[in-house]
C-alpha positions in Angstrom: -22.4 -27.8 -34.0 -20.9 -31.2 -33.1 -24.0 -32.9 -31.9 -26.2 -35.7 -33.0 -29.9 -35.4 -33.5 -32.7 -37.9 -33.9 -35.5 -37.2 -36.4 -38.5 -39.2 -37.6 -38.0 -41.4 -40.6 -40.5 -39.3 -42.6 -40.8 -35.8 -40.9 -44.3 -34.4 -41.4 -44.2 -31.0 -39.5 -41.1 -29.1 -40.7 -40.2 -25.5 -39.8 -37.6 -23.7 -41.8 -35.7 -20.8 -40.3 -33.7 -19.9 -43.5 -35.2 -18.2 -46.6 -33.0 -20.0 -49.1 -33.7 -23.4 -47.5 -37.4 -22.6 -47.4 -37.4 -22.2 -51.2 -35.5 -25.4 -51.5 -38.0 -27.3 -49.4 -40.8 -26.0 -51.7 -38.9 -27.1 -54.8 -38.3 -30.5 -53.4 -42.1 -30.9 -53.3 -42.6 -30.9 -49.5 -45.8 -28.8 -49.7 -48.0 -29.2 -46.6 -45.2 -30.9 -44.7 -43.7 -27.5 -44.1 -45.8 -25.9 -41.3 -43.8 -22.8 -40.5 -41.4 -20.3 -42.0 -39.8 -16.9 -41.1 -41.0 -13.5 -42.1 -38.0 -13.3 -44.4 -39.0 -16.4 -46.3 -40.4 -14.4 -49.2 -40.1 -17.2 -51.9 -42.2 -18.9 -53.0 -44.8 -16.1 -52.7 -47.7 -18.5 -52.1 -45.9 -19.9 -49.0 -45.0 -16.4 -47.8 -48.7 -15.5 -48.0 -50.1 -18.7 -46.5 -47.6 -20.4 -44.2 -47.5 -19.5 -40.4 -44.5 -17.4 -39.5 -42.3 -17.9 -36.4 -40.6 -14.6 -36.3 -37.3 -13.6 -38.1 -34.2 -15.6 -38.8 -32.5 -14.0 -35.8 -35.5 -13.4 -33.6 -37.3 -16.8 -33.5 -40.6 -16.8 -31.6 -40.3 -20.0 -29.6 -43.9 -19.8 -28.4 -45.1 -19.9 -32.0 -42.8 -22.7 -32.8 -44.3 -24.7 -29.9 -47.8 -24.1 -31.2 -46.8 -25.7 -34.5 -45.4 -28.8 -32.9 -42.6 -29.4 -35.4 -40.9 -32.8 -35.7 -38.0 -31.2 -37.5 -36.6 -27.6 -37.5 -34.1 -26.6 -40.2 -31.6 -23.8 -39.6 -28.2 -22.4 -40.6 -25.2 -21.5 -38.6 -24.8 -18.0 -40.1 -28.5 -17.1 -40.5 -29.7 -18.0 -37.1 -28.6 -16.9 -33.6 -26.9 -19.5 -31.4 -29.1 -18.8 -28.4 -32.3 -19.4 -30.4 -31.0 -22.7 -31.7 -29.8 -23.9 -28.3 -33.2 -23.1 -26.8 -35.1 -24.9 -29.7 -32.9 -28.0 -29.6 -33.9 -28.6 -26.0 -37.4 -29.4 -27.2 -37.2 -30.3 -30.9 -34.9 -31.9 -33.5 -32.9 -29.0 -35.0 -30.8 -29.8 -38.1 -28.2 -27.1 -39.0 -26.4 -26.3 -42.2 -23.1 -24.4 -42.6 -22.7 -23.2 -46.1 -19.5 -21.3 -47.2 -19.2 -22.1 -50.9 -20.9 -24.0 -53.8 -19.7 -27.5 -52.8 -21.0 -27.1 -49.3 -24.3 -25.8 -50.8 -24.7 -28.9 -53.0 -23.9 -31.1 -50.0 -26.6 -29.3 -48.0 -29.2 -29.8 -50.7 -28.5 -33.6 -51.0 -28.4 -34.0 -47.2 -31.8 -32.2 -46.8 -33.1 -34.5 -49.6 -32.1 -37.5 -47.6 -33.4 -36.1 -44.4 -36.9 -35.4 -45.9 -37.0 -38.5 -48.1 -36.9 -36.5 -51.3 -33.4 -37.7 -52.2 -34.0 -38.4 -55.9 -35.2 -34.8 -56.5 -32.4 -33.4 -54.3 -29.6 -35.3 -56.2 -31.1 -34.3 -59.5 -31.2 -30.7 -58.5 -27.6 -30.7 -57.2 -26.4 -32.2 -60.5 -28.3 -29.6 -62.5 -26.9 -26.8 -60.4 -23.4 -28.1 -60.8 -23.8 -28.4 -64.5 -25.1 -24.8 -64.8 -22.0 -23.5 -63.0 -19.7 -25.7 -65.2 -21.2 -23.8 -68.2 -20.6 -20.4 -66.6 -18.0 -18.6 -68.7 -15.5 -17.1 -66.2 -14.2 -13.7 -67.3 -10.9 -12.1 -66.7 -10.4 -12.3 -62.9 -8.1 -9.3 -62.7 -11.0 -6.9 -61.9 -11.7 -6.3 -58.2 -15.1 -5.9 -56.7 -16.5 -4.6 -53.4 -19.7 -6.3 -52.4 -21.7 -4.2 -49.9 -24.3 -5.8 -47.6 -24.9 -2.8 -45.2 -25.0 0.9 -45.4 -24.6 2.4 -41.9 -22.0 1.3 -41.0 -20.5 0.2 -44.3 -20.2 -3.6 -44.3 -18.8 -5.8 -47.0 -18.4 -9.5 -47.8 -14.9 -10.8 -47.0 -13.3 -14.2 -47.5 -14.8 -17.5 -46.3 -18.3 -16.4 -47.4 -20.7 -17.7 -50.0 -20.7 -14.3 -51.6 -16.9 -14.5 -52.0 -17.1 -17.8 -53.7 -19.7 -16.6 -56.2 -17.7 -13.4 -56.9 -14.8 -15.7 -57.9 -17.0 -17.9 -60.0 -18.2 -14.7 -61.8 -14.6 -13.8 -62.6 -14.1 -11.1 -60.0 -11.6 -10.7 -57.2 -13.0 -9.6 -53.8 -11.3 -6.3 -53.0 -11.8 -6.9 -49.2 -11.0 -10.6 -49.0 -7.9 -9.7 -47.0 -9.9 -8.2 -44.0 -10.5 -10.3 -40.9 -14.0 -11.4 -40.2 -16.6 -12.6 -42.7 -18.6 -9.3 -43.0 -16.3 -6.6 -41.7 -17.1 -2.9 -41.2 -15.1 -0.6 -43.4 -14.7 3.2 -43.5 -15.2 5.5 -46.5 -11.5 6.1 -46.4 -10.8 2.3 -46.7 -13.1 2.1 -49.7 -11.5 5.1 -51.4 -8.0 3.6 -50.7 -9.0 0.2 -52.2 -10.6 1.9 -55.3 -12.2 -1.3 -56.6 -12.9 -1.7 -60.2 -16.6 -2.4 -59.5 -18.9 -1.7 -56.6 -21.9 -4.1 -56.0 -24.7 -3.0 -53.8 -26.8 -5.9 -52.6 -30.6 -5.9 -52.2 -30.2 -7.7 -48.9 -29.9 -7.7 -46.0 -29.8 -4.0 -46.4 -32.1 -2.8 -49.2 -29.7 -0.7 -51.3 -31.5 1.4 -53.9 -30.8 4.0 -56.6 -30.6 6.8 -54.0 -27.5 5.2 -52.5 -25.4 5.1 -55.6 -24.4 8.8 -55.4 -22.6 8.2 -52.1 -20.4 5.6 -53.7 -19.9 7.7 -56.8 -18.4 10.5 -54.7 -16.1 8.1 -52.8 -14.8 6.3 -55.9 -15.3 8.6 -58.9 -15.5 6.7 -62.2 -16.1 3.3 -60.6 -19.2 1.5 -61.9 -21.8 1.0 -59.1 -24.4 -1.7 -59.7 -27.4 -2.7 -57.7 -27.6 -6.5 -57.6 -30.2 -9.0 -56.5 -28.6 -10.4 -53.3 -30.6 -13.6 -53.5 -28.5 -14.7 -56.5 -25.3 -14.1 -54.5 -26.3 -15.4 -51.1 -29.2 -17.9 -51.4 -27.7 -21.3 -51.5 -30.7 -23.5 -52.2 -32.6 -24.2 -55.4 -32.2 -20.6 -56.6 -28.6 -21.6 -57.5 -30.0 -23.2 -60.6 -30.6 -19.7 -62.1 -27.6 -18.0 -60.5 -25.2 -18.6 -63.4 -27.6 -17.0 -65.9 -28.0 -14.0 -63.6 -24.2 -13.6 -63.2 -23.8 -13.9 -67.0 -26.4 -11.2 -67.6 -24.9 -8.6 -65.3 -23.7 -5.7 -67.6 -20.3 -5.2 -66.0 -19.3 -8.8 -65.3 
C-alpha cells in the first residue's frame, strides 16, 4: 500500500484480520499476545472458541477493534476491504501482506516473524515449508483443471492467484488462467467449452458439497469432479507445511 508504519518493538496486543495469518501467529507461539481475530479464523479451534472477534475479514467492526486497544493489526490486501484498512490505519499500526505465490508467502512468514520478535521460529518454518514443496513430486502438467470458489454466479481462480500457483505445483494447468481478473465469473457455456480434465470445488469461500457435483457432471460429462479443502489451496501461513502431503494425496492429481 506504499506507506510506512511504526509499531512497538515488541507488540503485545495484536489483532489478526486474516484466517491463515491467525493460524500462523498461533504456530509462532504468540498466545496471549493475540487479542482479537475474525469470525472466519477457525484455526486453531481453541482460539476460535476463546479469542474476541472483530467481525469478518471484509466487515471489520471498528468499535470492537477500539475496545481491544491493539498495538498492531495484521491484514492482507486481498482478504480485507480497502475502506476498512484505511479507517483502521488512522488510529492503529496496520501491517498488510500481499501474497500471490509460494515465494511471497514465505516472505510474509519471515517478515511477520521479524515484526513480532519470533524470527527464529518463522525462519525455521519457512525453511521447512520450502523443503516440503521441494519434495513434492510434480505430475504431468498436461492436464487442465478448473478451480471453483463460488456457485452463483460461477467464479473460478484465474492467473496471478495463490491458487493458480499451487495448481501448477501440483502438476495441473489452470483452465481459466487466460481470463482477465483474478477471480472471474464464468458461464456454464464457458465451462462446457473449456471442458477441463478435472473440476475442483473448493470448500471456501463458498461451501461446495456433494449436492453440487451433479450440476458439474451435467455440464462436463465424464470429467472428474472433486471436493477439495480450500484451506490447502488458499491459506498461505503455517498450514503450507502440510499442503504438499495434501496435494499428493488427492486421488486425481
